[in-house]
N, CA and C of each residue as an Amber inpcrd file, in Angstrom:
protein
   711
  44.4210000  15.0220000 -62.5580000  43.9410000  15.6980000 -61.3530000
  43.2640000  14.6930000 -60.4300000  43.2690000  14.9690000 -59.1260000
  42.6390000  14.1000000 -58.1640000  41.1320000  14.2910000 -58.1320000
  40.5070000  13.6350000 -57.1780000  39.0590000  13.7140000 -57.0380000
  38.6420000  15.1190000 -56.6150000  37.7170000  15.7040000 -57.3650000
  37.3160000  17.0970000 -57.1630000  35.8380000  17.1600000 -56.8050000
  35.5060000  18.0110000 -55.8570000  34.1150000  18.3070000 -55.5470000
  33.8160000  19.7460000 -55.9410000  32.9480000  19.9130000 -56.9220000
  32.4730000  21.2430000 -57.2890000  31.2420000  21.5660000 -56.4410000
  31.2900000  22.7040000 -55.7670000  30.1520000  23.1550000 -54.9630000
  29.6390000  24.4670000 -55.5600000  28.3610000  24.4710000 -55.8900000
  27.7360000  25.6640000 -56.4590000  26.7220000  26.1900000 -55.4460000
  27.0580000  27.2700000 -54.7300000  26.1340000  27.8100000 -53.7320000
  25.0040000  28.5770000 -54.4150000  23.7720000  28.2210000 -54.0820000
  22.6220000  28.8400000 -54.7560000  21.4840000  29.0290000 -53.7640000
  21.6820000  29.9290000 -52.8320000  20.6270000  30.2390000 -51.8620000
  19.4870000  30.9560000 -52.5670000  18.2620000  30.6960000 -52.1430000
  17.1070000  31.2460000 -52.8630000  16.6980000  32.6420000 -52.3990000
  17.1820000  33.0830000 -51.2400000  16.6690000  34.3230000 -50.6630000
  17.4160000  35.5770000 -51.0310000  17.6700000  35.8110000 -52.3100000
  18.3970000  37.0160000 -52.7250000  17.5730000  38.2610000 -52.4240000
  18.2080000  39.2340000 -51.7650000  17.5030000  40.4640000 -51.3930000
  17.4620000  41.4800000 -52.5420000  18.4690000  41.4460000 -53.4250000
  18.5180000  42.4170000 -54.5170000  17.6970000  41.9610000 -55.7020000
  18.2450000  41.0470000 -56.4840000  17.5410000  40.4770000 -57.6330000
  16.8280000  39.2050000 -57.1810000  15.5150000  39.1810000 -57.2810000
  14.7420000  38.0140000 -56.8390000  15.1120000  36.7940000 -57.6680000
  15.3600000  35.6870000 -56.9760000  15.7650000  34.4430000 -57.6380000
  16.9170000  34.6810000 -58.6180000  17.8940000  35.4410000 -58.1600000
  19.0250000  35.8320000 -59.0090000  19.7070000  34.6390000 -59.6620000
  19.8540000  33.5570000 -58.9250000  20.6110000  32.4170000 -59.4400000
  19.9680000  31.7310000 -60.6380000  18.6600000  31.9190000 -60.8300000
  18.0080000  31.2740000 -61.9800000  17.5010000  32.3010000 -62.9950000
  18.0820000  33.5000000 -62.9580000  17.7760000  34.4900000 -63.9950000
  18.5350000  34.1420000 -65.2700000  17.9310000  34.4720000 -66.4010000
  18.5660000  34.2210000 -67.6960000  19.6570000  35.2390000 -67.9810000
  20.7450000  34.7430000 -68.5650000  21.8390000  35.6100000 -69.0070000
  22.3960000  35.0150000 -70.2880000  22.0730000  35.6260000 -71.4130000
  22.4960000  35.1310000 -72.7270000  21.9290000  33.7260000 -72.9820000
  20.6120000  33.6160000 -72.8340000  19.8750000  32.3890000 -73.1660000
  20.2080000  31.1960000 -72.2780000  20.7370000  31.4540000 -71.1050000
  20.9810000  30.3790000 -70.1390000  20.9440000  30.9730000 -68.7450000
  20.3680000  30.2690000 -67.7930000  20.3220000  30.8150000 -66.4380000
  21.7110000  30.7480000 -65.7950000  21.9070000  31.6020000 -64.8100000
  23.2040000  31.6570000 -64.1450000  23.5400000  30.3240000 -63.4900000
  22.5640000  29.6840000 -62.8680000  22.8120000  28.4080000 -62.1950000
  23.1650000  27.3090000 -63.1950000  22.4020000  27.1970000 -64.2550000
  22.6720000  26.1640000 -65.2550000  24.0190000  26.4120000 -65.9340000
  24.3440000  27.6690000 -66.1640000  25.6270000  27.9990000 -66.7950000
  26.7970000  27.5560000 -65.9070000  26.6650000  27.7480000 -64.6010000
  27.7410000  27.3660000 -63.6900000  27.9080000  25.8480000 -63.6360000
  26.8140000  25.1090000 -63.7110000  26.8970000  23.6480000 -63.7400000
  27.5790000  23.1790000 -65.0230000  27.2150000  23.7900000 -66.1270000
  27.7720000  23.3690000 -67.4180000  29.2820000  23.5970000 -67.4840000
  29.7780000  24.6700000 -66.8850000  31.2200000  24.9040000 -66.9290000
  31.9410000  23.8700000 -66.0720000  31.3270000  23.4330000 -64.9740000
  31.9240000  22.3700000 -64.1530000  31.9480000  21.0510000 -64.9220000
  30.8730000  20.7360000 -65.6010000  30.8080000  19.5000000 -66.3860000
  31.8420000  19.5290000 -67.5070000  32.0950000  20.7140000 -68.0280000
  33.0420000  20.8660000 -69.1300000  34.4870000  20.6270000 -68.6840000
  34.7610000  20.8130000 -67.3920000  36.1070000  20.5590000 -66.8720000
  36.4270000  19.0720000 -66.9510000  35.4090000  18.2540000 -66.7070000
  35.6120000  16.8010000 -66.7830000  36.4300000  16.2900000 -65.6170000
  37.1480000  15.1940000 -65.8490000  37.9580000  14.5980000 -64.7920000
  37.1140000  13.8280000 -63.8010000  37.7410000  13.3970000 -62.7450000
  37.0800000  12.6180000 -61.7020000  36.4660000  13.5960000 -60.7090000
  35.1890000  13.8780000 -60.8660000  34.5810000  14.9370000 -60.0630000
  33.1050000  14.6620000 -59.7880000  32.6030000  15.3330000 -58.7580000
  31.1720000  15.3830000 -58.4660000  30.7570000  16.8420000 -58.3830000
  29.4900000  17.1000000 -58.6600000  28.9460000  18.4510000 -58.5950000
  27.7950000  18.4650000 -57.5960000  27.8260000  19.4180000 -56.6930000
  26.7550000  19.5490000 -55.6990000  26.2470000  20.9830000 -55.6890000
  24.9540000  21.1590000 -55.9410000  24.3210000  22.4700000 -55.8210000
  23.8560000  22.6110000 -54.3740000  24.4910000  23.5110000 -53.6400000
  24.1400000  23.7520000 -52.2440000  23.0310000  24.7980000 -52.1950000
  21.8090000  24.3340000 -51.9920000  20.6600000  25.2280000 -52.0430000
  19.6410000  24.8590000 -50.9760000  18.8090000  25.8200000 -50.6270000
  17.7040000  25.5900000 -49.7060000  16.3800000  25.4750000 -50.4490000
  16.4470000  25.3280000 -51.7820000  15.2450000  25.4040000 -52.6170000
  15.0630000  24.1750000 -53.5070000  13.9420000  23.4730000 -53.3350000
  13.6040000  22.3720000 -54.2490000  13.3610000  22.8810000 -55.6650000
  12.9190000  24.1190000 -55.7640000  12.7050000  24.7360000 -57.0730000
  14.0130000  24.7990000 -57.8510000  15.0930000  25.1240000 -57.1690000
  16.3930000  25.2100000 -57.8360000  16.8890000  23.8280000 -58.2520000
  16.6300000  22.8240000 -57.4120000  17.0250000  21.4620000 -57.7650000
  16.2840000  21.0040000 -59.0140000  14.9840000  21.2760000 -59.0770000
  14.1920000  20.8990000 -60.2530000  14.6770000  21.6320000 -61.4960000
  15.1790000  22.8380000 -61.2990000  15.6430000  23.6630000 -62.4130000
  16.8420000  23.0430000 -63.1320000  17.5830000  22.1820000 -62.4310000
  18.8130000  21.6280000 -63.0170000  18.8180000  20.1020000 -63.0520000
  17.6660000  19.4700000 -62.7730000  17.6930000  18.0080000 -62.6310000
  17.9330000  17.2680000 -63.9400000  17.8770000  17.9790000 -65.0640000
  18.2360000  17.3410000 -66.3380000  19.7470000  17.4000000 -66.5860000
  20.4500000  18.1850000 -65.7730000  21.9020000  18.3360000 -65.9440000
  22.6840000  17.4380000 -64.9930000  22.2370000  17.3710000 -63.7280000
  22.9490000  16.5710000 -62.7270000  21.9450000  15.8720000 -61.8160000
  22.3970000  14.7970000 -61.2070000  21.6280000  14.1400000 -60.1490000
  22.1830000  14.6310000 -58.8240000  21.5760000  15.6800000 -58.3030000
  22.1040000  16.2990000 -57.0890000  21.8460000  15.4110000 -55.8730000
  22.8300000  15.2550000 -54.9860000  22.5500000  14.5370000 -53.7440000
  21.2930000  15.1150000 -53.0870000  20.3850000  14.2780000 -52.6110000
  19.0590000  14.7420000 -52.1650000  19.0550000  15.3760000 -50.7840000
  19.9110000  16.3810000 -50.5990000  20.0040000  17.0410000 -49.3010000
  20.0120000  18.5540000 -49.5110000  18.9550000  19.2030000 -49.0170000
  18.9240000  20.6550000 -49.0770000  19.7980000  21.2390000 -47.9800000
  20.2460000  22.4610000 -48.2100000  21.0080000  23.1740000 -47.1900000
  20.0880000  23.4500000 -45.9950000  20.5090000  23.1340000 -44.7720000
  19.6530000  23.3820000 -43.6080000  19.4100000  24.8770000 -43.3920000
  18.3410000  25.1790000 -42.6730000  17.9370000  26.5780000 -42.4700000
  19.0330000  27.4070000 -41.8260000  19.8020000  26.8050000 -40.9210000
  20.8320000  27.5870000 -40.2260000  21.9760000  27.9920000 -41.1560000
  21.9980000  27.4290000 -42.3720000  23.0010000  27.8240000 -43.3680000
  22.3850000  28.6220000 -44.5140000  21.1770000  29.1430000 -44.3040000
  20.4850000  29.8270000 -45.3950000  20.2890000  31.3170000 -45.1600000
  20.8710000  31.8630000 -44.1230000  20.7050000  33.2860000 -43.8570000
  21.6930000  34.1630000 -44.5950000  21.4870000  35.4730000 -44.5000000
  22.3380000  36.4470000 -45.1870000  23.7640000  36.4610000 -44.6530000
  23.9470000  36.1050000 -43.3860000  25.2510000  36.2500000 -42.7430000
  26.0210000  34.9390000 -42.6360000  25.5960000  33.9290000 -43.3750000
  26.2920000  32.6460000 -43.3610000  27.5120000  32.7230000 -44.2730000
  28.6690000  32.2610000 -43.7920000  29.9010000  32.3560000 -44.5640000
  30.1060000  31.1850000 -45.5060000  31.0140000  31.3720000 -46.4480000
  31.3170000  30.3240000 -47.4300000  31.9020000  29.0800000 -46.7740000
  32.7220000  29.2570000 -45.7540000  33.3710000  28.1190000 -45.1090000
  32.3310000  27.1580000 -44.5350000  31.3210000  27.6860000 -43.8640000
  30.2770000  26.8430000 -43.2940000  29.5110000  26.0950000 -44.3760000
  29.1960000  26.7880000 -45.4670000  28.4600000  26.1690000 -46.5720000
  29.2890000  25.0680000 -47.2290000  30.5610000  25.3320000 -47.4580000
  31.4260000  24.3440000 -48.1060000  31.6770000  23.1390000 -47.2010000
  31.7980000  23.3670000 -45.9090000  32.0050000  22.2540000 -44.9770000
  30.7960000  21.3260000 -44.9840000  29.6090000  21.8940000 -44.9570000
  28.3880000  21.0930000 -45.0410000  28.3500000  20.3080000 -46.3490000
  28.6780000  20.9750000 -47.4610000  28.6630000  20.3150000 -48.7730000
  29.6610000  19.1620000 -48.8220000  30.8470000  19.3800000 -48.2600000
  31.8690000  18.3370000 -48.2550000  31.3830000  17.1050000 -47.4940000
  30.8080000  17.3020000 -46.3200000  30.3540000  16.1780000 -45.5130000
  29.1950000  15.4390000 -46.1830000  28.2890000  16.1960000 -46.7990000
  27.1820000  15.5700000 -47.5330000  27.7140000  14.6670000 -48.6360000
  28.6320000  15.1950000 -49.4350000  29.0960000  14.4580000 -50.6140000
  30.0570000  13.3270000 -50.2500000  30.8570000  13.5080000 -49.2030000
  31.7050000  12.4030000 -48.7520000  30.8530000  11.1960000 -48.3610000
  29.7650000  11.4540000 -47.6570000  28.8860000  10.3590000 -47.2200000
  28.0510000   9.8040000 -48.3740000  27.5160000  10.7070000 -49.1990000
  26.6320000  10.2670000 -50.2830000  27.3880000   9.4560000 -51.3360000
  28.5850000   9.9240000 -51.7060000  29.3620000   9.2480000 -52.7460000
  30.3820000   8.2640000 -52.1710000  30.4900000   8.2340000 -50.8400000
  31.4580000   7.3560000 -50.1650000  32.8490000   7.5200000 -50.7760000
  33.3130000   8.7660000 -50.7600000  34.6050000   9.0690000 -51.3860000
  35.3110000  10.1750000 -50.6180000  36.6100000  10.3020000 -50.8810000
  37.4000000  11.4050000 -50.3400000  37.8210000  12.3170000 -51.4850000
  37.9210000  13.6060000 -51.2020000  38.2510000  14.5880000 -52.2280000
  39.6090000  15.2240000 -51.9460000  40.3150000  15.5470000 -53.0140000
  41.5810000  16.2690000 -52.8840000  41.3790000  17.7760000 -52.9260000
  40.2860000  18.2000000 -53.5390000  40.0870000  19.6250000 -53.7550000
  38.5950000  19.9340000 -53.8040000  38.1830000  20.9760000 -53.0760000
  36.8100000  21.4780000 -53.1500000  36.8560000  22.7830000 -53.9200000
  35.9980000  22.9070000 -54.9210000  36.0070000  24.0730000 -55.7990000
  34.6390000  24.7530000 -55.7430000  34.6190000  25.9980000 -55.2810000
  33.3690000  26.7480000 -55.2160000  33.2080000  27.6010000 -56.4730000
  32.0650000  27.4220000 -57.1330000  31.7420000  28.1560000 -58.3520000
  30.4730000  28.9590000 -58.0890000  30.5900000  30.2600000 -57.9880000
  29.4290000  31.0960000 -57.7050000  28.6850000  31.4270000 -59.0040000
  27.3830000  31.1430000 -59.0610000  26.6250000  31.3860000 -60.2900000
  26.6450000  32.8360000 -60.7620000  26.8690000  33.7650000 -59.8380000
  26.7740000  35.1900000 -60.1670000  27.9890000  35.7410000 -60.9050000
  28.9480000  34.8750000 -61.2630000  30.1070000  35.3250000 -62.0570000
  30.1320000  34.5700000 -63.3850000  29.2170000  34.8790000 -64.3030000
  29.1070000  34.1000000 -65.5430000  30.2020000  34.3660000 -66.5650000
  31.0300000  35.3800000 -66.3490000  32.0750000  35.7030000 -67.3180000
  33.3450000  34.8750000 -67.1020000  33.3460000  34.0210000 -66.0820000
  34.5130000  33.1680000 -65.8440000  34.7960000  32.3250000 -67.0770000
  36.0440000  31.9290000 -67.2200000  36.4470000  31.0410000 -68.3090000
  36.9380000  29.7210000 -67.7300000  36.9070000  28.7120000 -68.5600000
  37.2960000  27.3730000 -68.1320000  38.7020000  27.3660000 -67.5470000
  39.6100000  28.1360000 -68.1460000  40.9970000  28.1220000 -67.6790000
  41.1500000  28.7070000 -66.2740000  40.2370000  29.6030000 -65.8770000
  40.2990000  30.1400000 -64.5200000  40.1130000  29.0180000 -63.4970000
  39.2030000  28.1070000 -63.7840000  38.9300000  26.9960000 -62.8840000
  40.0790000  25.9920000 -62.9050000  40.5430000  25.6690000 -64.0930000
  41.6330000  24.6970000 -64.2250000  42.8830000  25.1930000 -63.5120000
  43.2160000  26.4630000 -63.6730000  44.4010000  27.0200000 -63.0060000
  44.2630000  26.9590000 -61.4850000  43.0600000  27.1850000 -60.9850000
  42.8340000  27.1390000 -59.5400000  42.9930000  25.7220000 -59.0100000
  42.4480000  24.7540000 -59.7270000  42.5450000  23.3600000 -59.3100000
  43.9960000  22.8880000 -59.3360000  44.7140000  23.2260000 -60.3920000
  46.1210000  22.8150000 -60.5000000  46.9610000  23.4140000 -59.3720000
  46.6470000  24.6350000 -58.9740000  47.4000000  25.2740000 -57.8860000
  47.2850000  24.4630000 -56.5980000  46.0970000  23.9250000 -56.3450000
  45.8760000  23.1560000 -55.1160000  46.4000000  21.7310000 -55.2390000
  46.0730000  21.0530000 -56.3400000  46.4310000  19.6330000 -56.4610000
  47.8850000  19.4290000 -56.8900000  48.3330000  20.1710000 -57.8910000
  49.6800000  19.9530000 -58.4290000  50.7440000  20.7940000 -57.7210000
  50.4210000  22.0460000 -57.4100000  51.4010000  22.9450000 -56.8110000
  51.3550000  22.9480000 -55.2820000  50.3970000  22.2200000 -54.7150000
  50.3070000  22.0080000 -53.2650000  50.0100000  23.2810000 -52.4720000
  49.2780000  24.2000000 -53.0750000  48.7750000  25.3300000 -52.3030000
  47.5790000  24.8510000 -51.4830000  47.3270000  25.5330000 -50.3630000
  46.1510000  25.1990000 -49.5490000  44.8760000  25.7430000 -50.1720000
  44.9860000  26.9110000 -50.7850000  43.8400000  27.5340000 -51.4430000
  44.3080000  28.2680000 -52.6920000  43.3620000  28.5240000 -53.5760000
  43.6190000  29.3590000 -54.7530000  42.3530000  30.1630000 -55.0150000
  42.5230000  31.4540000 -55.2910000  41.3830000  32.3590000 -55.4050000
  41.5510000  33.2550000 -56.6210000  40.5220000  33.3280000 -57.4480000
  40.5660000  34.2230000 -58.6080000  40.2760000  35.6530000 -58.1610000
  41.0830000  36.5940000 -58.6850000  40.9650000  37.9970000 -58.2840000
  41.2120000  38.9180000 -59.4750000  40.6200000  40.1010000 -59.3840000
  40.9420000  41.1980000 -60.2990000  41.9550000  42.1060000 -59.6190000
  42.8650000  42.6600000 -60.3910000  43.7510000  43.6960000 -59.8670000
  42.9600000  44.9920000 -59.7210000  43.1650000  45.6900000 -58.6070000
  42.4330000  46.9210000 -58.3220000  43.2010000  48.1170000 -58.8690000
  42.5100000  48.9800000 -59.5970000  43.1180000  50.2160000 -60.0620000
  43.5700000  51.0260000 -58.8440000  44.7560000  51.5850000 -58.9080000
  45.2950000  52.2980000 -57.7420000  44.4730000  53.5290000 -57.3700000
  43.6040000  53.9800000 -58.2630000  42.6890000  55.0720000 -57.9040000
  41.7490000  54.6310000 -56.7880000  41.5300000  53.3100000 -56.6950000
  40.6010000  52.7720000 -55.7000000  41.3330000  51.9560000 -54.6290000
  42.5860000  52.2660000 -54.4200000  43.4010000  51.5620000 -53.4360000
  42.8010000  51.7490000 -52.0310000  42.8630000  50.7090000 -51.1680000
  42.3130000  50.8430000 -49.8090000  42.8680000  52.0240000 -49.0280000
  44.1350000  52.3840000 -49.2810000  44.7180000  53.5120000 -48.5670000
  44.1670000  54.8570000 -49.0320000  43.3680000  54.8440000 -50.0980000
  42.7090000  56.0690000 -50.5580000  41.2530000  56.1410000 -50.0830000
  40.8040000  55.0780000 -49.3970000  39.4110000  55.0320000 -48.9490000
  39.1710000  55.9330000 -47.7400000  37.9500000  56.4640000 -47.6790000
  37.5390000  57.3330000 -46.5810000  36.2810000  56.7630000 -45.9260000
  36.0350000  57.1930000 -44.6980000  34.8110000  56.7880000 -44.0130000
  34.3480000  57.9210000 -43.0980000  33.1790000  57.7400000 -42.4940000
  32.6480000  58.7120000 -41.5430000  32.8100000  58.1440000 -40.1390000
  33.4600000  58.9080000 -39.2450000  33.6890000  58.3970000 -37.8910000
  32.4720000  58.6400000 -37.0040000  32.5830000  58.2700000 -35.7130000
  31.4360000  58.3700000 -34.8120000  31.0510000  59.8150000 -34.4870000
  31.8750000  60.7840000 -34.8900000  31.5230000  62.1990000 -34.7420000
  30.9690000  62.7740000 -36.0390000  30.7720000  61.8930000 -37.0220000
  30.2530000  62.2770000 -38.3300000  31.2420000  63.1120000 -39.1320000
  32.5510000  62.9130000 -38.8630000  33.6000000  63.5960000 -39.6150000
  34.1600000  62.6450000 -40.6720000  34.5230000  63.2220000 -41.7960000
  35.1880000  62.4510000 -42.8380000  36.6120000  62.1390000 -42.4000000
  37.0140000  60.8710000 -42.5290000  38.3360000  60.4700000 -42.0380000
  38.8910000  59.3380000 -42.8950000  40.2130000  59.1900000 -42.9820000
  40.7850000  58.0560000 -43.7200000  40.2980000  56.7390000 -43.1190000
  39.9590000  55.7960000 -43.9780000  39.4720000  54.4930000 -43.5160000
  40.5670000  53.7320000 -42.7720000  41.7990000  53.8550000 -43.2600000
  42.9430000  53.2170000 -42.6160000  43.8660000  54.2870000 -42.0500000
  44.3500000  54.0860000 -40.8290000  45.1980000  55.0900000 -40.1820000
  46.4740000  55.3530000 -40.9660000  46.9980000  54.3310000 -41.6290000
  48.2600000  54.4860000 -42.3570000  48.0910000  55.2830000 -43.6460000
  46.8640000  55.6550000 -43.9990000  46.6360000  56.4310000 -45.2180000
  47.3910000  57.7520000 -45.2150000  47.5850000  58.3410000 -44.0520000
  48.2440000  59.6520000 -43.9720000  49.7060000  59.5640000 -44.3670000
  50.2630000  58.3460000 -44.3890000  51.6660000  58.1760000 -44.7450000
  51.8810000  58.1560000 -46.2600000  50.7890000  58.0490000 -47.0080000
  50.8800000  57.9460000 -48.4640000  50.8180000  59.3310000 -49.0930000
  51.8360000  59.6730000 -49.8420000  51.8890000  60.9660000 -50.5230000
  51.7290000  60.7820000 -52.0300000  52.5070000  59.8580000 -52.6010000
  52.4990000  59.6570000 -54.0490000  51.8810000  58.3040000 -54.3960000
  51.2690000  58.2550000 -55.5630000  50.6530000  57.0160000 -56.0400000
  51.6850000  55.9000000 -56.1690000  52.9280000  56.2850000 -56.4500000
  53.9960000  55.3020000 -56.6250000  54.2910000  54.5330000 -55.3340000
  53.8370000  55.0580000 -54.1950000  54.0490000  54.3790000 -52.9220000
  53.0640000  53.2290000 -52.6990000  52.0260000  53.1800000 -53.5100000
  50.9780000  52.1870000 -53.3020000  51.3600000  50.8510000 -53.9280000
  51.2320000  49.7920000 -53.1560000  51.4760000  48.4650000 -53.7070000
  50.2240000  47.9620000 -54.4370000  50.3720000  46.9060000 -55.1950000
  49.2330000  46.3440000 -55.9100000  48.2820000  45.6660000 -54.9350000
  46.9910000  45.8200000 -55.1780000  45.9800000  45.1210000 -54.3860000
  45.0130000  44.4230000 -55.3410000  44.2650000  43.4640000 -54.7930000
  43.3860000  42.6240000 -55.6100000  42.0560000  42.4280000 -54.8940000
  41.0310000  42.1640000 -55.6830000  39.7110000  41.9180000 -55.1130000
  39.1600000  40.6120000 -55.6740000  38.5600000  39.8240000 -54.8080000
  37.9710000  38.5530000 -55.2380000  36.8090000  38.8160000 -56.1990000
  36.6890000  37.9750000 -57.2210000  35.6200000  38.1910000 -58.2080000
  34.6000000  37.0630000 -58.2790000  34.7830000  36.0080000 -57.4940000
  33.7860000  34.9450000 -57.4450000  33.8560000  33.9300000 -58.5600000
  34.8410000  34.0530000 -59.4460000  34.9330000  33.0960000 -60.5510000
  35.2360000  31.6980000 -60.0430000  36.1740000  31.5890000 -59.0980000
  36.5560000  30.2710000 -58.5880000  37.3100000  30.4000000 -57.2720000
  36.9600000  29.5310000 -56.3460000  37.7120000  29.3430000 -55.1060000
  38.0520000  27.8650000 -55.0250000  39.2940000  27.5300000 -54.7480000
  39.6880000  26.1340000 -54.5680000  40.3610000  25.9920000 -53.2040000
  40.0990000  24.8640000 -52.5250000  40.6180000  24.6780000 -51.1810000
  40.7700000  23.1860000 -50.8920000  41.7710000  22.8300000 -50.1010000
  41.9270000  21.4410000 -49.6990000  40.9350000  21.1300000 -48.5760000
  40.5370000  19.8570000 -48.4290000  39.6600000  19.4900000 -47.3150000
  40.2530000  19.8420000 -45.9510000  41.5680000  19.6370000 -45.7820000
  42.1970000  19.9390000 -44.4970000  42.1080000  21.4260000 -44.1670000
  42.4110000  22.2700000 -45.1480000  42.3470000  23.7050000 -44.8950000
  40.9140000  24.1380000 -44.6130000  39.9640000  23.5350000 -45.3050000
  38.5580000  23.8700000 -45.0920000  38.1070000  23.5010000 -43.6830000
  38.4050000  22.2940000 -43.2710000  37.8640000  21.7720000 -42.0110000
  38.7010000  22.1150000 -40.7870000  40.0090000  22.2810000 -40.9760000
  40.8900000  22.5860000 -39.8480000  41.2780000  24.0670000 -39.8410000
  41.7400000  24.5630000 -40.9830000  42.1110000  25.9750000 -41.0760000
  40.9120000  26.9000000 -41.0660000  39.7800000  26.4210000 -41.6290000
  38.5100000  27.1620000 -41.6510000  38.6310000  28.5580000 -42.2500000
  39.4900000  28.6840000 -43.2720000  39.6670000  29.9820000 -43.9180000
  40.3680000  29.7940000 -45.2580000  40.1040000  30.7120000 -46.1730000
  40.8260000  30.7220000 -47.4390000  42.1680000  31.4370000 -47.2980000
  42.4060000  32.0330000 -46.1290000  43.6110000  32.8160000 -45.9070000
  44.3770000  32.2720000 -44.6950000  45.4410000  32.9700000 -44.3120000
  46.3230000  32.5150000 -43.2230000  46.8650000  31.1230000 -43.5230000
  47.2300000  30.9080000 -44.7780000  47.7400000  29.6200000 -45.2350000
  48.4820000  29.8680000 -46.5520000  48.8740000  28.8020000 -47.2210000
  49.5020000  28.9380000 -48.5400000  48.4000000  29.1640000 -49.5740000
  48.1410000  30.4250000 -49.8620000  47.0520000  30.7850000 -50.7720000
  47.6230000  31.3870000 -52.0480000  47.1510000  30.9180000 -53.1990000
  47.6690000  31.4060000 -54.4740000  46.6760000  32.3440000 -55.1480000
  47.1890000  33.4670000 -55.6300000  46.4070000  34.4000000 -56.4340000
  46.2920000  33.8670000 -57.8620000  45.0630000  33.7380000 -58.3420000
  44.8230000  33.4320000 -59.7460000  44.2850000  34.7130000 -60.3740000
  45.1720000  35.4820000 -60.9820000  44.7590000  36.7830000 -61.5050000
  44.0310000  36.6160000 -62.8300000  42.8910000  37.2640000 -62.9460000
  42.0820000  37.2040000 -64.1590000  41.8900000  38.6100000 -64.7160000
  41.3270000  38.6670000 -65.9070000  40.8540000  39.9400000 -66.4180000
  39.6950000  40.4130000 -65.5430000  39.3170000  41.6910000 -65.6010000
  38.2020000  42.1660000 -64.7700000  36.9290000  41.3530000 -65.0150000
  36.3470000  40.8360000 -63.9340000  35.1110000  40.0650000 -63.9940000
  34.0890000  40.7000000 -63.0620000  32.8360000  40.3370000 -63.2510000
  31.7580000  40.9360000 -62.4620000  31.0140000  39.8640000 -61.6920000
  30.7040000  40.1480000 -60.4250000  29.7910000  39.3280000 -59.6400000
  28.4580000  40.0690000 -59.6030000  27.4520000  39.5020000 -60.2260000
  26.2000000  40.2130000 -60.5090000  25.3870000  40.4890000 -59.2470000
  25.0080000  41.7690000 -59.0800000  24.1310000  42.1870000 -57.9850000
  22.9550000  43.0190000 -58.4770000  23.0580000  43.5450000 -59.7130000
  22.0220000  44.4510000 -60.2230000  21.5920000  44.0380000 -61.6250000
  20.4400000  44.5710000 -62.0660000  19.9590000  44.3160000 -63.4270000
  20.9490000  44.8470000 -64.4560000  21.5690000  45.9830000 -64.1450000
  22.5320000  46.5720000 -65.0750000  23.7280000  45.6420000 -65.2770000
  24.2160000  45.0540000 -64.1890000  25.3380000  44.1230000 -64.2950000
  24.9350000  42.8540000 -65.0400000  23.7000000  42.4090000 -64.8400000
  23.1950000  41.2430000 -65.5670000  23.1860000  41.5120000 -67.0680000
  22.7050000  42.6750000 -67.4660000  22.6400000  43.0400000 -68.8900000
  24.0410000  43.2040000 -69.4750000  24.9520000  43.7500000 -68.6770000
  26.3330000  43.9260000 -69.1350000  26.9720000  42.5730000 -69.4240000
  26.8100000  41.6340000 -68.4980000  27.3640000  40.2910000 -68.6950000
  26.7110000  39.5950000 -69.8800000  25.4250000  39.8000000 -70.0340000
  24.7040000  39.1840000 -71.1560000  25.2700000  39.6700000 -72.4930000
  25.5660000  40.9460000 -72.5900000  26.1170000  41.4910000 -73.8260000
  27.4800000  40.8890000 -74.1440000  28.3180000  40.7290000 -73.1260000
  29.6490000  40.1570000 -73.3340000  29.5470000  38.6840000 -73.7360000
  28.6830000  37.9320000 -73.0640000  28.5290000  36.5080000 -73.3820000
  27.9480000  36.3060000 -74.7730000  27.0240000  37.1650000 -75.1690000
  26.4460000  37.0870000 -76.5130000  27.5100000  37.3650000 -77.5690000
  28.3720000  38.3330000 -77.2830000  29.4630000  38.6490000 -78.2110000
  30.4380000  37.4870000 -78.3080000  30.7780000  36.8780000 -77.1840000
  31.6820000  35.7240000 -77.1850000  31.1150000  34.5960000 -78.0430000
  29.8210000  34.3170000 -77.8670000  29.1850000  33.2370000 -78.6160000
  29.1990000  33.5160000 -80.1070000  28.9250000  34.7790000 -80.4540000
  28.9330000  35.1660000 -81.8740000  30.3100000  34.9970000 -82.4900000
  31.3600000  35.3800000 -81.7390000  32.7220000  35.2570000 -82.2360000
  33.1200000  33.7950000 -82.3930000  32.6620000  32.9570000 -81.4690000
  32.9650000  31.5290000 -81.5360000  32.2900000  30.8760000 -82.7520000
  31.0670000  31.2470000 -83.0020000  30.3200000  30.6710000 -84.1150000
  30.8570000  31.1050000 -85.4640000  31.4290000  32.3190000 -85.5190000
  31.9300000  32.8410000 -86.7930000  33.3550000  32.4190000 -87.0870000
  34.0430000  31.8700000 -86.0690000  35.4530000  31.4680000 -86.2770000
  35.5600000  30.0390000 -86.8000000
């Protein structure tokens, strides 16, 4: 594989779970767990924790020597997109390490159920198969298909979310849909900086088993139970 930049976004201002990125999940914090899976991939790579918090840097300084640049304030708000964060990370690391990258890989700490192969498959899609991007997704149960979604209009009436919903009669008419799960995003530098999107390009679906992106205490406990079970099975085999 070519030179890889792993970017782990870890903003400190979580509105739901306070300091979500450094909460414990199965005897390891989400942030440290995400760094360890990147280190486990190996190869010619660098890891950058994109954060606005010195506290988070100190939390992982025994694992990596993070480039000494915090995310600027204008990239630390609730409405900042992944593309802006990754572009900043790429420029920081290109200058700090004086290197060029073939693939930027975003690993979100809030998806601790990811497996090593999910990341490897995403990287191979970009570097070996020449896709512009690769994104891990869960398949959506057709009970929750977008064409079955409803919303409230400006008159406060219940209405189909999509106008084409009225054309759907049978479940068999629904095509498969997928939802991003945060396990891994991979993108070329050109697509990141010029295309400025994970879509409208050659994008590959990396389908995984159902995974969770943690937003609540209940989801944290659910992931902890699964990870504890995995560890127990590994130790007993």
